N, C-alpha and C positions, 0 to 999 in steps of 0.2 A: 504494500500500500504506500503510495507517495505521501510525502509530507505536504499538507495543504494549508494555505492561508487565504482567507476570504476578506477582501477589503471593500468597505462600503461606508456610507454615512452612519451616524449613530441614530438610526431610525429604521423602521421595518422596510418600506419601499420595495424595490426590485430584489433586494438581497434576502428578504425574509423567507420566501419559498425555498431558496437554496439552503439557508441556515436550517430550516425545518427538515428538508430532505436529508441533509447531512446528519442531523441529530437522530432522525427517525431510523436511519440506516446504521447508526452506531459508529459513524466515521469520525475520528478525531480531526479537529481543524483549529487553526488560530483565527479567532473572530476579531478582526481589526475594524474598529468603528471610529470614523473620523468626524471631528467637528468641521464646520465649513471652512474656517481659516486653515486648518490642517490640510484639508482637501485642496484648497487653492494653492498652498505652498507645494504640495506633492505634485499637483498638475503642472505648476510652473517648472518644476525640476524634470518633468517628462517621465514621471513614475508610472503613468498609465498609458498603455499602447495607443488607445484612441482618445485619450484625454477624458475618459469617463469611467465611472464605476457602476456595477461591481466588477472587480478583477479577482480571478482565482489564480493563485500561484501553486503549481504542482512541482515540487522539488526545484523551486526557484524559477520555473518557466511561467510567464504571465499569459493568461488566456482571458479573453473577454467574450461578451454576448451571453445574456442571461439564459436564453433557451438552451444554448449549447452546453453551458455549465450545468444546468439542471439535468440534461440528458446524461451527461458524463457521471454526475453524482448518482443518478438512478442506476446506471450500469455497474459502477464499481460497488454500489451498495447491494448487489445481488440481483438487480433487475426487477424487483417486485413493484417498483413505482413507474415502470415503463413497459408497455406491452410488447410481447414478442410477435404478435399477429400484425402483419403489415398494415391492414386497414385500421385497426385500433390505434396503431402508432401514428398513422396519418391524421386521424381525428385528434389525438392528443397534441400533435405538433401544430395542427391548424388552430386549435383553441388557444394554445400558448401564444402563437404568433399574433392572433387576433387581439389578445389582451395586451401583449407587450408592444406591438407595433401600432395598431390602429387606436386603441383606447388610451394607452399611456402617452403616446405622442400627442393625442388630442387634448389631454389634460395638462400636459406640461406647461404651456404658456400661462395658464391661469395660476399655476403654483408660484410664479414669479411676479404676478400682477399685484402692485401695492394699493391701487385704488379699489376700495371695497365694492363700489357700484359696478365698476368695470369687471372685477373678478366674478361677481354674481351673474352679470350678463354673459360672460364667457362660459361659465359653468352651465347656464341655462341652454346655451347653444350646443355645448358638448352633450348634455343630457338628451336633447331632442334629436341630435344627429348621430355622431359616432358611437356614443354609449348605447343608444337604443338599437342601433344596427348590430353591435357586437353582442349585447345581451340577448337579442332576439336569435342570433345565430347560435350562440352557446345553448340557449334554451332548447332549440330544435335538436341539437346533437344529444343532449341529455334525454329528451323525450324519445328520440329514436333508439337509444341504447336501452331504455327501460329503467335507467337510473339505479341507485341514487346518484351515481357518479357519471362522469363524461362518457366512459366506455362501458358502463354497466355497474356490476357489483364491486369491481376492484378499484381501489384508490390509486391514482396516478399523479404525476407531477402537474398535470393540467388542473387537477382538482385543487391542488395547493394554491395555484394562482387564482382560480375562481373563488375559492373560499376566502382568500386574503382580500380580494376586491369587495366581496359582500361584507366582510367584517369591517372594512374601512368605511364603506357607505353607511352601514348601520351605526357606526360610532359617531357620525356627525362631524368628524374631523375635517371633512371637505365641505367648506361653506357652500351652501346652495345645492348640495346633493345630500339627500336623506333617504331613509328606508322606504319612503313612499314610491321612489323610483323603481323598487324591486317588485311592487305589487303585480305587474303583468307577467312575472316570471316565476311561477310556482316551483318549477323544477330546479331553478338556480337557488331559490331559497331553501328548498329541501336538501340540495347538495351541501350547502354551507352547514346546515343543521346536522347532516349525516357526518360531515367532516369533523365537527366539534365533538360528536359523540363516538367517533371511531376509536377503538382501543389503542391504536398507535399514537393518536393525538392526545388522548386522556393520559396515557403513560408519560408523555413528554411534559404535560402540565403538572403531573405529580412528582416529576424528578427534580 
């Protein structure tokens, strides 16, 4: 097993599903959490290959891209979080990319907006557009699989991302986005509830 170091901000964000997958798989890693000034200094030094985080170091080799890191962690963790069936793997990858690329990128500008009124207007636009499209797509995949998870009965790395997104929306931490947005998506809500009740998740909470 390589020596792993995961670097991200001192917040959940994109790194949290990776952290959870590592802990769930019992894989030891160094969890480096940067304050923003530390990130800025490290970025100025050229510490990050693409100037962004998360970054995974495996025996000193730096690798980026959240989805790629997640798949790697799932594989070295025994493969239980990533399907061996090609179609199921395609669905998992598609859901991950939809959340990471479409939804996260749509939300990003509002995270840096200082004007409260503009931030709320941006969030309203995201909710009606990219978020509705992505959640509708994910809802359809869960419904097709029979649930409770994206590919059916088995928990995957895609479910970690979906659950994290639901938990974030339910928490109210994203001004202008609240749990009412999830009402049209019963399968997504059920996925998050099944995730929180899953033995592997409750074991982490108890550890």
